[in-house]
Structures are given as structure tokens and as C-alpha cells.
N, C-alpha and C positions, 0 to 999 in steps of 0.2 A: 503494499499499499504505499509506504513512504516513497519508494522508487517512482511510483506513478506520480504522486503528489510533486516531487521535485521535477519530473519531466514536464508535467503539465504546467507547473507554475512559471517554468522557464519561457513559456509561450504567452505572449500577450494577447488577451482575449477580451479588451475593452468592448462594450456593446457595439460601438461604431467601427471597430477593426475587423471589417468582414473577411479579410484574408487570413487574419489570425484565427478567427471563429470557424472558418472553413477547415484550417489545418487541425484545429482542435477537435471539430466534429469527426474528421477521419480517424484521428488516434482513438477517440471514444468508440467509434464504430468497430475498430479492431479489437478493442477490449471487450466490449459487450457481445462480440461475436462468439466469444468463449461460452456463453450462456445458451441454453436451448431457445428456440424461437427464431422470429425474423427481426432483423435490425433494418431500419429505413431512416431516411432523412425527409422530414416533412418541410416544404416550402413555408416561409413566413407569410402570414395574412397581411394585406395592405394596411399601412398606418399613415395617417396625415398629422402634419405638425404645422404650427402657426409661426411664420417668419417675424423678424422684427417690424416689418412694413405691414403686417396684417394679412398677408396672403398665405394661402395654404400650400404646402408642399408634400411631396410624398417621401417617407423615410424608408431606406432599405434595412433589412435585418438579415442576420444569418439564418441558416436552416436549423430546425429542431430535430434532435435524434429521438427516435422511438424504438423500444424493444417490446415486441408482443410474444408473450409465452402462453401456450395452451388457451387460445382465445375461445375454444368451445366450452370451457370449463364453466359450470354453474356458479361457482363462487370464485370471484376474481377481485384483486385489489391493484392499487396504484402506487407507485414510488416516483417521487419527482425531484429534480435538482436543476441546476442551471451552470452552463459553461462560461458565461460572461462574468467579468469583473467591472469595477467602477474605474479602473485605471486605464486611460486611453493609450494609443500606440506611442504618443510623444512623453508619456509620463516618466519622471525619472526613476520611479520605483519599479524596477523590473527584475530584480535578483533576490535570491533567498540567501539568509545567513542564519546560523545557529547562535542563539542568545545564550543557551546552556545546553547541557546534554539531553534535555528533554523538550526544549522549545525552539521552534523553527519560525522565523520571521520572513515574510515574503508575500508577494501579491496573490491573493486568492487561495492561500494555504488553508484558511478556515473557511472562507466564503467564496466559493464552496467546493474547491477541487479536492480538498480532504473529505468532503462529504460524498462526492462521486466514488472516491476510492472505497469509502465505507459501503456504498450500495453494491458495487461489484463484489466485494469480498462476502458480504452478507448473503447475496443471492447464490454465489458459488457454494457457500456452506449450506444454505437452506435446501439447495437441489439434491443434497445428499440426504435429506430427511425423507422417510417414506411418506410423509404427509404431503410433500410438495406435489406429487403426481396428481392429487385430487383437486387441486386449485390452479388458477392461472393468475397472470398479472401483466401489467403494462408498466414500462419505465419511460419516463419522458425526461430528457434534459434539454431545456430551452436555451435560446441565445439571447433573451431579452429581459430576464427577470430584474435585473438592476434598474431598468427604466420603466418598469410597470407591467411587463408581459403583454403589452398591447399586441404584438404580432403573434403571441402563442395563446392568447386568451381563448379563442375558438377551439384549438386544439386541446387545451385542458379541460374545457366543457365537455367535448366528444370524449375524451379518455376517461373523465370521471363518472360518466353515465354508467348506472347500474354497479358501481363498485361497492364492495362491502365496507372498505376502509381505505385510507390513504396515509402514506408516510412521506415526509418532505424533509430534506436533509440539509437545511440551513443549519449553521453552528448553534450551539447551545446558548441560551439567553445570557448565561453567566459563565465564566471560566471554570466554575466548579461543577458544570454540567446541568445546571437547572434549565428546565424546558420552559418555553413560552407557552402559556395557556391561552386565556382570551386575549385577543387582539383588537384594537380599534381599526378603523377603516382610513381609506385615503382617497382623495379626489383631486385632480389637477385640472385647472381651467385657464383658458385665455379669453379675455374679454376684448374684442376688437372694437375701438371706438373711432367713428367717423364724424369729423366736424367740418369746418368750413375755413380755409386759409384767408388771410387778409393781411395787409401791411400793419405792423405793430405800432407804427407812429401816425401814419396818414389816416387809416380807417379801421382801428382795432375793433371797434363796436360791430362792424360787418362780419367779423370772424366768429366762429364757434370753437372754442379752445378745447381740443380732444384730450390734451395732456391734463388740463384742469378737471375735465369730466372723469378722466381715469383716476385722478387722485381722490375725487369726491367718492367715487364708487369704492375705492380701497378703504376709505374711512368708514363708509356705511357697512360695508362687509365686516370689518373688524368689529363694529359695534354689536354685530349678532352672535359674537363669541360667548359661550357659556361654559360651565363646568364639564358639560358633555361633549363639547366640540371646540377645537382650537382652529382659527382661521388665520392664515399667514399671507398677506399680500407681500409677494416676493420680489416683483420687479415691473418696472413701467418702461416700455420702449416707445420711441416715437419723437415727433417734433423735427425741427431742422434748425435754421438760422435764428439767432436772437431776435431779428427784426420781422419774424414771421409768426402770426397766430398759427399754431399747429393745428393741422386738420386730421391727424392720424395719431393714434397711440394703441398700445397693447398692454394691458394689465394682466399679470399672470399671478394666480393665487392658488394656494393649496388649502384643503380642509382636512381635518382628522377628527372624524365623528367616533365617539366611544361605542355607541349602539345604533342600530338601524334607525330607531326613532329619532335620534339626534340628526342623523343625515336627512331624514324626511322633512324635519321641521326647517332646516337650512334650505333645502330644495323648493319648499313652499314660499319662502321668503325672498329667494334669489330674484326671480322675475320681478317681484314688486320693487326691489331696490333698483333693478336695472332700469325699469320703467320711470322710476322717480328721477333717476340722473338723466335720462334722455329728456324728459320734460323740462327739468331745470336748466339744462345746458343747451338744449336744442340740437342734440346730437343723436346718431344712431349707434346702437351697441349690438354686436353679435357675439354670442357665447359659444366657445368651443371646449370640448372636453366633458369630464364628468367624473363620477365615482368609479374608479377602476379596481379598487381593492374594498369590497364590503367589509363592514365589521364582522368580526368572527367570535361570536360568544361561545362560552363553555356550555354546550348542551350536555343533557344527561348521556346521550350516545357518545359524545367527545370524552366525558368524564370516564365513561366506561372503558374506552380505548386508552386514556391515560393510566387507568387503573391496571390493565394488562402490562403496559410498560413498566409501570412501577413494580409490580410483582416480579417481572422478568428481571428487572434490575436487582431486586433484592435477592433472587436466587443465584445471581453472579456477584454478589457482595457490593453492587453499586446503589448507592443511595439516590434514588430519582425523586425530584420535586419539580414543581412548575409554578409559575407565577404570570400575572398579566404583563403584556408588553405593548409599548407604544409603536413598535415597528410593524411593518407589513410585509407580506410575502405571498407566494402562490397558495400557500395554506388558507389565505383569506378566500381566494377564488374558488378553491375546492370546497371549503365549508360552506360556501353560499349556494352550493349545488345539492347540499343536504348530505354530503358525505363526511362521516367523522374522520378528522385528521389530526395527528401530532406532527407538527412542522419544525421541530428543531431536533431531529434524530441524527444531525451531523456531529462533527468533532467538537471537542471542547477547545476553546481559543477566545480570542478577543481583539479589541482595537481595530474591528473591521471598518473598511472604507478609509483607512489611513495607512501611512507607510510605517505604521507600528504594529500592523496586523500580525497575529502570531497564532500558532497551532501548538497545542500540547500533544506532543507525538504519541505518547501511549494511549492517547484517547482513540486512536485509529483502531487499535485492536478491541479496546472497551466497547466502543460503539458498535463496531462489526459484530461482535459477540451479542450485545444487547439486540440489535435488529434480527440477527439470525434466530434467537430465541423466541422473539416477539412473532416472527414470521411462522415459526413452527407451531406455536400455541394457537395462533388465530387461523391456522390452517387444520386446527384439529389435532395436532400432535400432543403427546402427553409430556 
């Protein structure tokens, strides 16, 4: 497992590095071919983004890897991971180094190339169980998790259909191995504001200031924040010279609802605030985006799955706990489809999304053993 992590982490797979992702997908296809079933690469679904001037453009993404084993089985489950990282091709953080004899620092070692190595090892061991023959599973390793899984969301929905449970291999919520339980949701938006340009000195009253309207909308949205939802107006693009009343602006904002009801309340208020700004500033506003990671509550079915993981951990001498998390991942999307999921079955590590990211190397074996036993128990093994 460590050899794989070192090899994969030496390859840059930032979400926009399509050549690096293609090479990584090829390496993963070779590795997953050692398991029974069919390995295939699924093309990315179309994704649109909003440019700084408010026009929409298409974003390209890498292919997603899928392994399907015993698709005819009545009981099937889903394992997911991602091959992309947050570090672009030009990022200075490109190599690994040992911090001590058990701790490896490097891009993606925890998030989540270590997790992919755990999936492979666990499934290879699980296939030796007599219980494996009676169940089937799909494995999906997508190429865009770090940017919201927009191009893989339809694939996740297809693969999650009729699955008994799912395991996702994000790193543990804490370096001690604590899992993420309930998760809030996340939504990303771009509000495209169109006003009217005019000379800032000669006839400013003839203009309709799009930047001012975007700023007004940002303040109104922030005022909707409650204990159940955080709202982050993140960036305003637009305008031109200081002597021109700006006729275009783009406000980008993120919401983090704790519960589905919190998201619903915000979505009911959002068009009202947009309409109020349009009327006050005589501009037009078009919203792009939405909630792409629904809130993930800890349902009774999910609690039962967590209980199996806890009990398997205890059998292996591992103390498994879980706590709520403010982060989001593909587990949110899977849970929203009614499938119970534990989404931090990956390695122990920390400082992810920074050049201090680290992997606790002994956790490769720990987590592979844990997943193997969980799969064995859930497949009906003793």
C-alpha cells in the first residue's frame, strides 16, 4: 500500500490537470484489474461555470474510474474515492518526505491516495472470504471531488441506486481515527448582475451600478445567516475604469446549511432578496449554481452502519468514534439518495489541503483490516 501511495503522490492530479488525471486513471485501472469484475472509464458529464464577465463557459474534467463486480448479485454495495487533489500542476507542493518513521508528508497522501490504496487492499482481502461470492459491488474513483463532484454527480446517483450501503474513503475526521458522522451541506452560487454603463463624471445618474447592486445583495444575503446556516459572500468580479459606472458584476457566494430545513428556508428567501435588489438598483440578476452537497443527517440506518464499523473496530482493537463535521464530500450526495454511508473510512492523517498534509503510515494496514472485516460482516460472514 505504501508503495502505491508513494507512486501515486509523485503524480500531480489537481482537478484541472487533465493529463495528470489521465495518467493516474491508467495506473488505477491497472491496479483494480487485479480484482474480479469489469474496469471501465466513464466520461465526465458536462459542467458549466461563470467567468469574471458573467458569461458561461464549459469546464473539462477527467474520466472517472468504475469497477463493477458481480452486478447480478441481489445484495450490492458501493465504495467511492477520488483521484484528484487540490494542488494544481504549478503548485510547489509536489513531493513527499518523511516527518518521522511513521509519518509521511506529501500531496494527496491522506486525501485521498492513501484511501484508494486501502480500498484495493481491503477488497483483495475480502474476495478471499466465502461471503464475498454472495454479494456484488461497484467502486467509483472520480476525478472532481475536490471541486464538488459536478461532473460525476450523475454517475454517483446511478451507482448508488439500490445499494444496501456505501463506504467512502476520505481520511478520518481527526488524526486519531475519529470518523465524520453527520455533515452539513454546501451550495455554491454566482449572481450575474447586469446594469447600465455611463460616464462617472458627466452623467452618472444615467448609469445603473452593477458592482453596487452586487455589494447590496452580498449584505442582504449575509443578513439571512442563522445558527443553522452560514453564508459566505466570497468574491465580486466586474467593473472597468474608475470613470465608468460599471454595468456588470458577478457575486460569488457559498452557503453551508446544517439541515435540509435550513437550506429550504434560505432557498425560499433567495429570490425575494434578488428581486429587492433588482428593484432598488434597476438591474437584472441571474443566479447560477445551487446546493450541490445536500446536508447529511445521521439517520437510524446510518447509525446502524456506524455501529457495525465500531464493532468491527473493537474486534481489531481499534477504538472507533464519530462526530459531526462541517466539511462535505461525496458521502453527502450518496446519503441524499437514501443509502446509508460512512464516508471517512480512509487513512488517519491531517492538515489536508495544505503543504503540511500528512499520512500516519501504520493506518494503511489498520484501515484496510477494518474495511475487510466490515465488508465480511455486512456480506453475512461470521
